[in-house]
C-alpha positions as CSV (number, residue, x, y, z in Angstrom):
1,M,-0.4,-0.2,0.1
2,P,1.5,3.4,-0.5
3,R,2.3,5.6,2.0
4,Y,1.4,9.8,1.6
5,F,3.3,12.3,3.1
6,F,1.0,16.0,3.6
7,H,2.8,19.1,3.4
8,T,1.0,22.0,4.6
9,H,2.6,25.5,3.9
10,I,1.6,28.9,5.4
11,G,3.3,31.5,2.9
12,D,6.9,30.6,3.9
13,D,7.0,28.4,6.7
14,V,6.6,24.6,6.2
15,I,5.2,22.4,8.3
16,L,6.6,18.2,7.7
17,D,4.7,15.4,7.5
18,P,7.1,13.0,8.6
19,D,4.7,9.9,9.8
20,G,2.6,9.9,6.2
21,R,0.1,7.2,6.0
22,E,-1.2,4.8,3.7
23,L,-4.0,4.7,1.6
24,D,-5.3,2.5,-1.1
25,D,-4.8,4.3,-4.1
26,A,-4.4,8.3,-4.6
27,D,-8.1,9.0,-5.3
28,A,-7.8,8.5,-1.4
29,A,-5.1,10.8,-1.0
30,W,-7.1,13.0,-2.0
31,E,-10.2,12.8,0.2
32,A,-7.6,11.8,3.1
33,T,-5.9,15.1,2.4
34,R,-9.6,17.7,1.8
35,T,-10.8,16.0,5.6
36,L,-7.0,18.0,6.9
37,A,-7.8,20.3,4.8
38,L,-11.6,20.9,7.0
39,Q,-10.1,20.5,10.4
40,L,-7.3,22.4,10.2
41,L,-9.4,25.2,9.2
42,Q,-12.3,24.3,11.8
43,G,-9.8,24.7,14.8
44,A,-10.8,26.1,17.5
45,D,-7.7,27.9,17.6
46,A,-7.1,27.7,13.9
47,D,-4.0,30.6,12.4
48,P,-6.4,33.0,10.2
49,D,-3.2,32.6,8.1
50,L,-4.2,29.1,7.3
51,I,-6.9,30.2,4.9
52,R,-4.3,30.5,1.9
53,A,-1.8,27.8,3.6
54,V,-1.8,25.0,0.4
55,L,-1.3,21.0,1.0
56,Y,0.9,19.3,-0.6
57,V,1.0,15.8,-0.4
58,T,3.8,13.5,-1.8
59,D,4.3,9.9,-2.1
60,D,7.2,7.3,-0.5
61,S,9.7,8.8,-3.6
62,Q,8.6,12.9,-2.5
63,D,7.5,13.2,-5.5
64,V,3.8,16.2,-5.2
65,V,0.8,14.1,-6.6
66,L,-2.0,16.6,-5.1
67,E,-1.4,20.3,-4.5
68,F,-5.0,21.5,-2.4
69,P,-5.0,24.9,-1.2
70,L,-7.6,24.8,2.0
71,S,-9.7,27.5,1.2
72,E,-11.0,24.3,-2.2
73,A,-12.2,22.8,1.3
74,L,-14.3,25.3,1.7
75,I,-16.6,24.6,-1.7
76,A,-19.6,22.4,-0.8
77,D,-19.3,20.1,-4.3
78,P,-15.6,19.3,-4.8
79,P,-14.7,20.3,-7.7
80,D,-13.9,18.2,-10.9
81,R,-10.4,16.9,-9.9
82,S,-9.0,18.8,-13.1
83,G,-8.5,22.1,-11.8
84,N,-6.7,23.7,-8.7
85,G,-6.9,20.4,-5.7
86,T,-6.1,18.1,-8.7
87,L,-3.9,14.0,-8.6
88,H,-0.4,15.1,-10.3
């Protein structure tokens, strides 16, 4: 099962995910990323700068497979994966 790493970029700051998470495939990584984005934005002490943050999801080879702006998680219906927040 592939492992995906969820790195948070807020401006010039980067919070690395050293452990990652095993998921079935890139589609499962997309769903996990959207859930993580919502959790970050809904946190009681959420930083207002988080709305401009981007989650970069990498695979075991450290190749970026997904760029997900946290603001995209607030869209009621997830966008078609052919635009932002799509798999690479």
